[in-house]
N, C-alpha and C positions, 0 to 999 in steps of 0.2 A: 606785486599784486596785493590788493587789499583783502581783508577778511571776507567781505561780501562776495567778491569774485572767486575766491578760493572755495567758499561754501557752495556756490553755484556750480562750480567745476566739479566738486566732489559729488554733488547731488546728480549731475548729468552722468558722470562716470558710474555711479551706483545704479542708476536707472538703466543704463545701457547694459551693464553686466547682468542685471536681473532679467532683462528682455532676452538676452542671448542664452542665459543659462537656464531659464525656466520656460521660455516660450518655444520649445522644440516641437510641440504638437504631438509628441509621443507620450502615450499614457504610462504611468509608472507600472513597472512589472508587478504582476500578481506574485503572492508569496509562493513558496514551494508547494507542490501538490501534497496532499496528505499521504501518509504511509498506507493507510487503510481507508477505502472508500465504499460506501453502500452504493451499488450500481444495479440498475434495473436490466434484467436479462429476459429476453422473449421466451427462452426455453426453460429458465429456472426460477423466474421471479426475481426478487431482490437478493443479491449475493455480494460478497466482499471482494474487492479487487485491490491490487497494489497501485502504486502511483502511475505505473505504465498501463493500467487497465487490464492486467492479467488476473484471471479469476484465481481465488485462493481456496485451498482445500483443507479439510481435516481428515484424520486417519483414525478409524475405529480401533486400530492396534495400539494407539497412544492412550494415556490417561489424562484426564482434566484436573482431577483433584487427588494428589498433587500433579501439577503439569509436568508430564515426562514424555520425551520423544523416544520412540522406538524404531525410527527409520534412519539407518545408517548404511554406509557402504553403497552397494549397488541400489538399494532402495532410495537413498538420498540423491543418487545421480539421476534417477528417473523422476523423483519427487523432491526437488531441491527445497531445503527449508527456507522460510522467509526469515532473514536475519535482521536484527535491529541495527540500523545504520547510525544510531546515536542513542543517548540515554532517554530521549523523549520520542515516543511513538505517537504520531498524530492520527486522528480519525475524523472522517467526515461521514455523518450518518450512522456512526458506530459509537456505542457508549463508551466514552473514555475510561470509565471506571472498570470496564471489562477487558481492556487492553493491558497486556503486560508482556513479560518475556520469561523464558526458562533457560537455564544454562544447559547447553549440549555437552557431550563427553569431551569435545575439543576445547571447551571453554567459551565458545561463541554464544551469543544471546539469540535465541529463537523467539520470534514474536508469537504471542498467544492471544487468543480471543475467548473469553469466558473459560479460561484455563486450557483450551485446546491448542497445541502447537499448530502453526499454519505452514502450508507448503504451496508450491507451484507445481504444475505438471509440465514436465520438459517438453511434451509434444504439443502443448497449447502454444502456438507460435504467433498468434495475433491477439489483440485485445478482445476481451469478452468471450473468447473461445473457451468451451468447457468440455473438452473430449475426455477429461478424467472423471467426469460425473458418474458415480456409481461403479467405478472400476473395481472389480473383484468383490463387489458388495461391501467394500471397507473404506473407499475414498469418496468423499462428498464435497461439493462446493459448499462453502460455509456461509451462513446467513448473518446478518448484522448482530445477532444476539448469541452467535456461536453454535447455532443448531445446523442441522444438515439440510441442504436444499432438497425439497421433497419431489420435485418433478422427475419424470422418467429420464434416465441418461439419454443423450443424443445418439448414442450407438451402443451396441451390445458387444463390441470387440473387446477382448481382454488381453492386454499385453503388458501388465504391470510386473510380470515375473513373479507372481505370487506374494507380493508384499502386502 
């Protein structure tokens, strides 16, 4: 085989591999969802959710400066802390400069927003549910700037166990 035929064969094989490898018609996968997302809620306005769409809360029993969580034991069972899955916590619609983490008693890193440690409510079972809003007058869905969602709670039932 001469050089010209070898080059032609190489070009054909290269073209074939490009067509079969790149022409699948499947769009590239999107990046992973952000850890924190600003999400519009009919009941609460814009609140922060996790990557699965669960509303996140702040607890008035905590402190923001310095960031300290005071929810442990039974409290943390009902209000699981949002833990940092990696050293980088990403945000969509949330000021990255306001996102950080605080060290819990067990050494795990809890995500904070504007200094406030963040939690989920265990009884919120579907995305955008906010049954914990206003619970005991101390638990509030968190806004993208770390504030409390101000709309009225969806229900007045209190079952947080006094946390």
